[in-house]
N, C-alpha and C positions, 0 to 999 in steps of 0.2 A: 911202659906201654901207654901210648896215648889212646884215648878212647875215640875211635872214629865211629860215626854213625854207620849202621849197617846199610848195605845197599837196598835191602828190602824196605827198611824204614824210609829211606829217601824216595823210593819209587812210590810207596803208599802216599807220602806227603805230596808229591808232585801230582799224583792222580787226583787227590782230593782238591787241590788248588785248581786243576784244569776243569774238574766237574763244576765247581762253584763258578768259575769264569764262563764256561759254556752256558750254564743256567741263566746267569745274568745277561749274557749276550742274546740268548733266545727270548728272554722275557722283554728285552728292549725292542726287538723287531717283530714281536707277535702282532698279528692283525688285530686291529681294534685299539691298539695303544696309540696309533696316530702317526707313525713314521711313514713318509711317502716312499714309494718304490724308488730304488736308487738306479736301476738299470734302465736303458732306453726302452727295452721291451715292456717293462712294467709301467713306465710312463705312457707309452703308446696305448697299452691296454686300458689304463685308467682313463685316458682321454676318450677313447672309443666308447667306453661304458658311460661316461658323462654325456657324450653326444647322443647316444642311443636313448638315455633317460630323458634328455631334453626333447628329443623328437617325439617320444611317447607322450610326454606331457603336452606338447603342442597338438598332437593328434587328439588327445583327450579333450582339450579345450575346444578344438574345432568341432568335434562330435557333440559336445554340450551345446555349442552355439547353434548347430544345425537342428538339434532336438528342440531347443527353445523356439527357433524360427518355425519349425513344423507345428508346434503347439499353438503359436500365435496365429499362423495361417488357418489352422483348424478352427480356432476361436472366432476369427473374422468371417469364416464361411458359414458358421452355424447361424441360423436365423435368430433374431433377438427374442421372439416370442417362444421359441423352442418347439414349434408345432411339427416341423419335419426335420429329422436328422439329415446330415449331409450324406449323399449317396456314397456307398463304399465302392472302391475300385472293382471293376469287372461287372457291375450291375448295369442294367439296361438304362440308356439315357432317357430323360423325360421327354414326353411328346412335345411337339412344337407349340401347342397351346399353352402348356405350362411354362415353357421357356419364354414365350412372349410376355407372360404376366410378371416376369421378374423385373425388379426396379432397375433404373439406369445405373445407380451407384453400385449395384452388384456386379455389373459388367466391368465397371471401372476397377473394382477390387480384383476381379478375376484377371483383367488385363495386366494389372500391376504384378500379380503373382506369376503369370506366365512370362512376363518380361524379365523377371528376376531369375527364373529357372534357366538351366542350360537349354539351348535350342533343341538338341536331340531328345532330351527328356520331355520338354514341353510339346514337341511334335507328336510323340507317341501318345501322350494323354489327350491332346487336343483333337487328334484324329478320331478318337473314340466317342467324342461328343456329337450331339445333334448338329447338323449343318447350320441351322439358324443360330445356335449358340456359338459355334465356331466363328461365324461371320460377325456377330455382334462383338465378340471378344476381340477379334482381329481388327475391327474398325476402331476400337478404343486404344489399341496398342500403338506405339511409335512405329513408323514405317520400317526402320532398320530391324527392329525386333521381329516384326511380322515377316520380313524378308528372310531372316535367318531361320525362323521356324518353318516357313514354307519350303526352304531349301532342304531342311531335315526331314520333311514329310515324304511319304511315298508319292510317286508321280500322280497316281490316281486321286489321292486325297488332296494334294496341292492344287490339282486342276479343278476339282470340285469346289474347293473353297475360293479359289480365284474367280471362277465363273459366278459363284453366288455373290461375291463382293462386287463384281462388275455389273451384274444385273441390278443390284441394290443401288449402285451409284448412277446407273443409266436410267432407272425407273422414273425419277422426277423430270429428267430432260425429255423423255419420250412422251410423258403426259402433257408437257407444255406445248408440244408441236400439234397444231390443229390437223385433224384428219381430212384427207382429200376425198372428194366424191367423184 
């Protein structure tokens, strides 16, 4: 009689080999080991995740740049001697006498700041200022920037600023004309 291995022993041996093979196969494709997804769906998901992460990084950098620009603008607006802090949004604008005492370079800085802003945002802020300040800032700005901001203002605010600017430009020519008797 020849000794044949029993069927039970052969089944147990093949089960053990299959278990070891499956374990090695799972360990090789486990996340974190580094194999790239092999299906098209896996590749598409991976690409979408990379694109989303890159977009988030770009938005983060843009927000950091905006924050730095805002801090720089605040630093430029603060007076050098530190006597008066910059007015907070929503506070009453300074009277015309105080606005007239501001230096010419201050209006240049303000004009540059408003030119850089989006016209709709600049119009909302500019309309809340005293008319004399609006006029002085608008005169320091480029004509195109002023036009875009005027277009974004309310009709009443745009008309008031336009009239103030027209009066200011017309005042020297009217004074030069001799009066009739």
